[in-house]
C-alpha positions as MATLAB code, in Angstrom:
seq = 'MEEEMEGGGEREEKEAPPPPLSLSSFSSSLRAVVKIKQKYNAMKKHRMEMKRRGKKRRVMFPNGGGRRAPPAPEHSRAKYCLYLLCGIVFLQVYNAIENLDDHVLRYDLDGLEKTLRREVFGQQGAVEALLAHLKDYLSTYVHNKPLVVSLHGPSGVGKSHLGRLLAGHFRSVVGETLVLQYFVLHHCPLEADAARCARELSALISDTVSQAEEEEKIPLFIFDEAEHMHAEILDALLELVASERSNEYLNAIYLFLSKLGDALITKHLLHNSSSVSMAMTASGCHSNLLKEITPVLRSTLEKLHGLWSEADLLPLSLLEKGHVMECFLDEVTREGFYPDHTNIERLAGEIEYYPTVGGHEYSKTGCKQVVAKVNLL';
ca = [
     -54.630   -0.658 -108.881;
     -54.598   -0.975 -105.223;
     -50.936   -1.957 -105.394;
     -50.067    1.146 -107.376;
     -51.925    3.292 -104.885;
     -50.003    1.652 -102.053;
     -46.676    2.102 -103.888;
     -47.537    5.729 -104.568;
     -48.369    6.266 -100.906;
     -44.966    4.911  -99.901;
     -43.163    7.242 -102.323;
     -45.057   10.205 -100.947;
     -44.005    9.243  -97.460;
     -40.303    8.943  -98.494;
     -40.271   12.154 -100.478;
     -41.898   14.153  -97.678;
     -39.549   16.977  -96.429;
     -37.900   16.700  -93.003;
     -39.584   18.518  -90.197;
     -38.166   22.011  -89.552;
     -35.445   22.516  -86.830;
     -36.726   23.733  -83.564;
     -35.330   26.834  -81.773;
     -34.069   24.782  -78.879;
     -31.883   22.503  -81.035;
     -30.468   25.529  -82.936;
     -29.565   27.374  -79.739;
     -27.782   24.336  -78.227;
     -25.603   23.930  -81.343;
     -24.721   27.596  -81.299;
     -23.766   27.425  -77.653;
     -21.460   24.461  -78.352;
     -19.741   26.354  -81.162;
     -19.299   29.417  -78.947;
     -17.831   27.295  -76.131;
     -15.388   25.620  -78.522;
     -14.271   28.988  -79.875;
     -13.849   30.364  -76.360;
     -11.727   27.390  -75.379;
      -9.663   27.803  -78.552;
      -9.123   31.497  -77.850;
      -8.202   30.738  -74.244;
      -5.644   28.119  -75.317;
      -4.207   30.480  -77.924;
      -3.897   33.266  -75.343;
      -2.223   30.885  -72.895;
       0.318   29.773  -75.537;
       1.106   33.388  -76.345;
       1.740   34.166  -72.670;
       3.952   31.115  -72.296;
       5.960   32.139  -75.345;
       6.415   35.669  -73.995;
       7.672   34.377  -70.634;
      10.260   32.261  -72.364;
       9.124   29.027  -70.858;
       9.697   25.727  -72.548;
       7.029   24.235  -74.694;
       4.786   21.736  -73.142;
       5.857   18.195  -73.864;
       3.251   16.387  -75.939;
       3.028   12.685  -75.346;
       1.869   10.247  -78.031;
      -1.749    9.113  -78.010;
      -2.412    6.096  -75.927;
       0.943    6.318  -74.166;
      -0.135    8.722  -71.472;
       2.248   10.814  -69.419;
       5.150    8.803  -68.108;
       7.225    9.705  -65.066;
      11.022    9.877  -65.617;
      12.935    6.917  -64.286;
      14.213    7.386  -60.753;
      18.023    7.901  -60.661;
      20.001    5.043  -59.201;
      22.095    6.021  -56.134;
      25.604    4.616  -56.345;
      27.124    3.217  -53.173;
      30.518    4.540  -54.268;
      29.367    8.059  -53.396;
      28.997    7.143  -49.719;
      32.423    5.464  -49.781;
      33.869    8.685  -51.198;
      32.285   10.715  -48.402;
      33.721    8.291  -45.847;
      37.198    8.487  -47.423;
      37.123   12.305  -47.378;
      36.185   12.240  -43.690;
      39.036    9.856  -42.860;
      41.582   11.982  -44.762;
      40.388   15.119  -42.975;
      40.785   13.474  -39.568;
      44.248   12.185  -40.470;
      45.427   15.625  -41.596;
      43.948   17.257  -38.501;
      45.659   14.737  -36.204;
      48.957   15.225  -38.060;
      48.778   18.987  -37.558;
      47.987   18.512  -33.868;
      50.923   16.110  -33.511;
      53.260   18.590  -35.189;
      52.213   21.280  -32.761;
      52.712   18.911  -29.820;
      56.156   17.935  -31.113;
      57.305   21.535  -31.391;
      55.880   22.425  -27.984;
      57.908   19.615  -26.416;
      61.157   21.486  -27.147;
      59.909   24.893  -25.926;
      61.505   26.841  -28.771;
      59.754   30.017  -27.650;
      61.556   29.810  -24.329;
      64.840   29.114  -26.132;
      64.327   32.159  -28.343;
      63.772   34.400  -25.323;
      66.909   33.048  -23.656;
      69.108   33.547  -26.705;
      67.835   37.064  -27.339;
      68.504   37.967  -23.712;
      71.888   36.276  -23.287;
      73.577   36.574  -26.704;
      74.860   40.032  -27.702;
      75.435   41.299  -31.233;
      74.409   38.106  -33.012;
      70.644   38.512  -33.397;
      70.786   37.746  -37.107;
      72.628   34.470  -36.487;
      70.249   33.630  -33.631;
      67.240   34.110  -35.901;
      68.789   31.913  -38.598;
      69.638   29.186  -36.072;
      66.123   29.237  -34.592;
      64.641   28.989  -38.082;
      66.679   25.810  -38.695;
      65.580   24.329  -35.366;
      61.887   25.159  -35.840;
      61.854   23.680  -39.314;
      63.608   20.486  -38.196;
      61.776   19.926  -34.906;
      58.328   20.446  -36.432;
      58.275   16.742  -37.350;
      59.862   13.533  -36.113;
      60.428   11.946  -39.539;
      63.467   13.225  -41.491;
      65.538   12.196  -44.487;
      68.794   13.591  -43.028;
      70.117   14.913  -39.703;
      70.307   18.640  -39.041;
      73.931   19.779  -39.281;
      74.645   23.438  -38.468;
      78.111   24.954  -38.200;
      78.730   28.355  -36.557;
      81.905   30.135  -37.629;
      83.381   33.334  -36.290;
      86.405   35.012  -34.701;
      87.370   34.524  -31.085;
      85.150   36.149  -28.452;
      81.980   36.612  -30.555;
      79.908   34.174  -28.468;
      80.222   30.719  -30.101;
      80.909   28.740  -26.918;
      78.428   30.838  -24.948;
      75.742   30.051  -27.525;
      76.618   26.354  -27.328;
      76.290   26.337  -23.528;
      72.878   27.998  -23.703;
      71.632   25.457  -26.248;
      72.986   22.548  -24.218;
      71.341   23.781  -21.030;
      67.987   24.291  -22.740;
      67.927   20.885  -24.437;
      68.975   19.119  -21.245;
      65.876   20.568  -19.590;
      63.515   19.347  -22.327;
      64.969   16.015  -23.561;
      67.120   14.920  -20.623;
      70.750   14.940  -19.612;
      71.697   11.756  -21.485;
      70.462   12.962  -24.881;
      72.735   16.031  -24.990;
      76.460   15.684  -25.689;
      78.974   18.538  -25.408;
      82.274   17.490  -26.944;
      85.308   19.711  -26.365;
      88.083   18.518  -28.654;
      90.997   19.896  -26.638;
      89.583   18.278  -23.508;
      88.277   14.925  -24.765;
      90.956   14.190  -27.363;
      93.932   16.583  -27.176;
      96.575   14.199  -28.585;
      96.665   13.321  -32.270;
      98.049    9.876  -31.390;
      94.711    9.053  -29.733;
      92.612   10.279  -32.664;
      91.671    6.797  -33.944;
      90.599    5.634  -30.494;
      88.680    8.870  -29.885;
      86.874    8.450  -33.199;
      85.744    4.908  -32.314;
      84.595    5.936  -28.849;
      82.741    8.982  -30.195;
      80.960    6.893  -32.855;
      79.881    4.341  -30.254;
      78.671    7.082  -27.899;
      76.649    8.788  -30.619;
      75.178    5.447  -31.732;
      74.060    4.602  -28.183;
      72.590    8.080  -27.672;
      70.665    7.942  -30.962;
      69.295    4.489  -30.101;
      68.091    5.732  -26.722;
      66.502    8.774  -28.359;
      64.681    6.518  -30.843;
      63.190    4.524  -27.983;
      62.026    7.713  -26.258;
      60.929    9.332  -29.567;
      63.115   12.368  -28.961;
      65.778   14.136  -30.993;
      69.260   14.323  -29.395;
      71.679   17.243  -29.627;
      75.431   16.868  -30.230;
      77.580   20.004  -29.767;
      81.217   19.996  -30.899;
      83.149   22.987  -29.618;
      86.633   23.936  -30.847;
      85.922   22.068  -34.084;
      88.932   23.687  -35.759;
      91.134   21.372  -33.617;
      89.381   18.160  -34.696;
      91.660   15.452  -36.037;
      91.027   13.912  -39.444;
      89.918   10.585  -37.954;
      87.198   12.261  -35.894;
      86.024   14.286  -38.882;
      85.836   11.105  -40.987;
      83.797    9.332  -38.305;
      81.369   12.245  -38.045;
      81.030   12.422  -41.831;
      79.938    8.780  -41.870;
      77.287    9.551  -39.262;
      75.793   12.607  -40.940;
      76.071   11.469  -44.563;
      72.743   11.132  -46.388;
      73.221    7.423  -47.216;
      73.193    6.392  -43.555;
      70.422    4.174  -42.222;
      67.282    5.671  -40.767;
      68.356    5.383  -37.133;
      70.907    8.195  -37.570;
      68.586   10.633  -39.323;
      66.835   12.065  -36.245;
      69.644   14.042  -34.622;
      71.029   17.584  -34.434;
      74.764   18.232  -34.879;
      76.094   21.680  -33.970;
      79.691   22.620  -34.738;
      81.395   25.689  -33.217;
      84.572   26.692  -34.999;
      87.023   29.532  -35.736;
      87.601   28.212  -39.250;
      87.142   31.033  -41.741;
      87.425   33.783  -39.136;
      89.972   35.666  -41.252;
      87.549   35.721  -44.197;
      84.707   37.016  -42.020;
      86.848   39.708  -40.402;
      88.238   40.897  -43.733;
      84.789   40.985  -45.314;
      83.286   43.017  -42.460;
      86.135   45.542  -42.310;
      86.090   46.077  -46.077;
      82.308   46.325  -46.436;
      81.180   48.034  -43.221;
      81.322   51.449  -44.876;
      78.542   50.387  -47.264;
      76.317   49.134  -44.433;
      73.796   51.657  -43.143;
      73.886   52.424  -39.428;
      70.086   52.198  -39.376;
      70.082   48.631  -40.698;
      68.891   46.030  -38.177;
      71.120   43.273  -36.871;
      69.144   40.641  -38.777;
      69.512   42.703  -41.956;
      73.264   42.994  -41.489;
      73.583   39.272  -40.882;
      71.406   38.504  -43.896;
      73.790   40.500  -46.087;
      76.791   38.866  -44.416;
      75.316   35.394  -44.894;
      74.484   36.041  -48.530;
      77.892   37.469  -49.425;
      80.382   35.479  -47.341;
      78.780   32.000  -47.236;
      79.775   30.884  -50.782;
      83.399   31.909  -50.195;
      83.429   30.348  -46.724;
      81.912   27.088  -48.005;
      84.400   26.724  -50.844;
      87.258   27.291  -48.383;
      85.983   24.782  -45.809;
      85.157   22.074  -48.348;
      88.807   22.013  -49.336;
      89.684   21.158  -45.719;
      87.223   18.268  -45.269;
      84.028   16.879  -46.817;
      82.132   17.189  -43.525;
      81.555   20.903  -44.090;
      79.710   20.220  -47.346;
      76.993   18.500  -45.292;
      76.526   21.457  -42.905;
      74.490   24.647  -43.045;
      77.029   27.399  -42.415;
      76.185   30.391  -40.199;
      78.924   33.035  -39.924;
      79.022   35.158  -36.769;
      79.758   38.865  -36.974;
      82.389   40.852  -35.110;
      81.161   42.564  -31.946;
      81.043   46.349  -31.759;
      81.896   48.476  -28.728;
      78.229   48.726  -27.727;
      77.995   44.930  -27.611;
      81.143   44.755  -25.460;
      79.554   47.200  -23.012;
      76.482   44.932  -22.834;
      78.777   42.005  -22.008;
      80.407   44.019  -19.196;
      77.013   45.098  -17.835;
      75.773   41.515  -17.781;
      78.916   40.178  -16.106;
      79.057   42.992  -13.540;
      75.438   42.331  -12.599;
      76.106   38.587  -12.273;
      79.006   39.230   -9.922;
      76.864   41.451   -7.722;
      78.575   44.774   -8.487;
      76.686   47.993   -8.951;
      76.269   48.563  -12.716;
      77.899   51.993  -12.882;
      77.771   53.236  -16.473;
      80.985   55.244  -16.147;
      82.874   52.240  -14.849;
      81.494   50.053  -17.645;
      82.607   52.581  -20.272;
      86.079   52.627  -18.720;
      86.317   48.832  -18.828;
      85.069   48.703  -22.413;
      87.651   51.341  -23.367;
      90.443   49.030  -22.222;
      89.529   46.519  -24.938;
      91.498   46.666  -28.209;
      89.508   47.644  -31.323;
      89.990   47.786  -35.067;
      90.104   51.239  -36.692;
      86.613   52.694  -37.041;
      85.056   51.826  -40.416;
      81.789   53.383  -41.557;
      80.886   54.350  -37.999;
      81.464   50.801  -36.714;
      84.081   50.135  -34.019;
      84.732   46.391  -33.930;
      86.470   44.659  -31.035;
      89.517   42.506  -31.849;
      88.811   40.054  -29.021;
      85.051   40.417  -28.697;
      83.892   39.733  -25.136;
      86.648   37.247  -24.388;
      88.429   39.475  -21.843;
      85.267   40.627  -20.073;
      85.226   37.965  -17.356;
      88.924   38.415  -16.534;
      88.616   42.204  -16.223;
      85.488   42.009  -14.043;
      87.267   39.547  -11.745;
      89.948   42.181  -11.158;
      87.431   44.627   -9.696;
];
């Protein structure tokens, strides 16, 4: 009986209802729920703002892994070598440009241009073309062929005068021994001596080029009266200027002055002067002359000898009466006479001219008789 009463007491204790929740525990649970909801709303609002701004989603890392920093990029040493190589190339190019400028300045081409423009009359187009050849060639010391220029024109247009001016200028900048003026009728007048003259000329040019190589300069060889050159001399010169020659002959300037083709130039000017505008500049006239007459002149000269195929041809124009008057004025001033304009016009009128064509009055002898007539004053 007592046992049953004890067992019944235990059941009553187990079946007794739990004590009621207090107000404090209920309020704390409610506060937790409110805080969670506020945090949820805040996170939702933040995600909405991020989505509106177009920003990327936040990267979610797996549980337990934590946030990992990206691996640091490896710096290649080749990048620094590339920077160093670029710097070296820049310095080399800069030094090369400076050396080119120094090489051109050595020959004082600006001074030569002023001299030619002041001393040469009626050939400004040819002067500009010749200076362009010289500037292009002398801008560097390394070449794959020598510069060969041949000036062609009638008598009295200034070929020999131009050659003397060039020789005098180059003697002042490279030295007396590196400039050769070869007058065919003076140095080798007899055809019987042509073979000997050719050997001596080849040896002289070879020695001059060797000396120029040692001094790192470019020599100048001027051949006046080239129309009188014998075949042996032309053959020797062709061997020197041909492209297959060794490197020691590549750094040189050859200038030929010749009357070859003068009939073609005269005929072309007299037949086409009427189509040339009086307002056209001298360089423009020469540009037209060079463009039209050069192919015909080249084909004619190449039939005479292969040397002319290696040369850049520059035809010289006939001189007009105004140019002849400039020649008289210059010569009268040199001789110390008073430059009377009336007297100069009288002297220029004594020169023989072609019939006027298109407003141009060309002299038959150019300025060739100027010195003789001034000496008679």
